[in-house]
N, C-alpha and C positions, 0 to 999 in steps of 0.2 A: 226505065227511070234511073238516070244517073244523077246522083247528088254530088255536087262539088262543094266541099268544105275545105277552106284553106286557113291555116294558122291561127285564126281568131278564136277558135274554140278548143282549148286544150282538153284532152280526155285523160282521165285517171282510170286505169284498169286494175282492179284488185282480183287476182286470179292465181291460185297456187299451182295449177297444172301448166307447165310450160307449153305443152302441145296445144292446150285450149287457148292459151295466150297467143301463140303463133297463128292458130286458126283464126282468132279474132282479128289479129293484125292483117292477115291476108284478106279477110272479108271486108275490113275497113278500106283496104287498098282497092279491092274490086268495086266497092261502093263509091269510090271517088273521094274518100275522106283523106285529106292530106293536111294534117295538123299535128301539133305536138302531142305525143303520147307518153305518159308516165306509167310504168308497170310496177306494182307492188305485189309481193307474193303471199302476204298474210295480213290479218287484221291489225296486228301490232305495227307492222311496217306502214300500213295505210294511215293509222292514227298518228304515228310519228311524223309522217309526211304532212298530214293536214294540220298538225298542231301549230307550226309557224305560219301556215297559210291562213289559219283562222284568227291569228293575232297580229303579227307584225307585218306580214306581206299584204299589200293592197290588192284589191280585186283586179287591178289593171296589170298586175304582174303575170308573166307567162306561166308561173308555177300555179296560179289559181285555176283549178279545173272548172270548166263549164259543164262537165258531165262526169259522173262516176259510174262505171260499169262494175257491178259488184257481184262476185260469186258468193253463195251462201256458205258453202262448206269449205272453210279454210282452217289451217292449223293456228295455234296460239290464241287467236281471237277470231271467232267466226263472223260471217257477214251479218248475222242478226244482231250481235253485240255492237258491231261497228255502226250499223244503221241506227240503232238506238242512240249511240253516242253522238253521231252526226246530227240527228234530228233534234236532240236536246241542247245542242250547242248553238247559241245565238249567232255566232260568226259563221257557222258552217251550214245551218239547216236549210238555207235557200239553194244550196247546190243540188241540182237534180240528181237523184240516185236511181239507177235502173238496175234491178236485180237481173242478172243474166246467168242462168243456172240450168242444170239438168233436172232438177227436182220439179215434179209436177204434183207434189203432195198438197192437198187442200190446206193442211195445217201450216205448211211453209208459206203458201200464198197469202192466207188470211193473216198470219203473224207479221209478214213483211208489210202488208198494208196497214195493220194496226200500228206498226212502228213508224209509218210515214213514208214508205217507199213511193216514188213517183210512178214507176211502172215495174211490172214483173213479167219477164220473158223467159219462157222455157226454150233452151237452145235446141234448134232443130238438129236432127241427126245428119241429114245430107248437107254437104257443103253449099250447093247451089241454093238451097232453102235458107241456110244461115246467111248467105250473102244478101238475099232478098230481105231478110229480117233486119240486117244491119243497114241496108239502103233506106228502108222505111224509118228505122230508128233515127238515123242521121238526118234524113229529110225532116222528120217531125221536130227533133230537138234543135236543129241548126237553121232550118229554113222557115218553118211554120210558127213555132213557139217564140214568144218574146221572153227572153231570159232576164231575170232581175239584175240590176246594177249592183 
């Protein structure tokens, strides 16, 4: 299953580990996702990026993400805090947020859903399994689902 996603769906990746970011980028490439990617390294940087997106920049702007891939454990402001802020903000809450993390703790999963996450995915250890997860994720969010305007 090769999903082809071109430019129409910008993705915002919030990941503090550069190796995990590069792995995600490679998996997106292998999955056929060819779109604008913005990378932020912590929760503060993520919220700084989203602030003008949620106010002045219109949803038709290439800076407005169609999907946020969010790591839970980041410095300065973690993914839980960011998720809470996004889902409480009227201008941002419709952006789908997918937690993509190594944590399989039930408390993390339950808390993320309590905060309004759209999906929670534990990163597979093997690269080929990770690519398959990214293929399914990109197919679901960019081919199957109707995203809000």
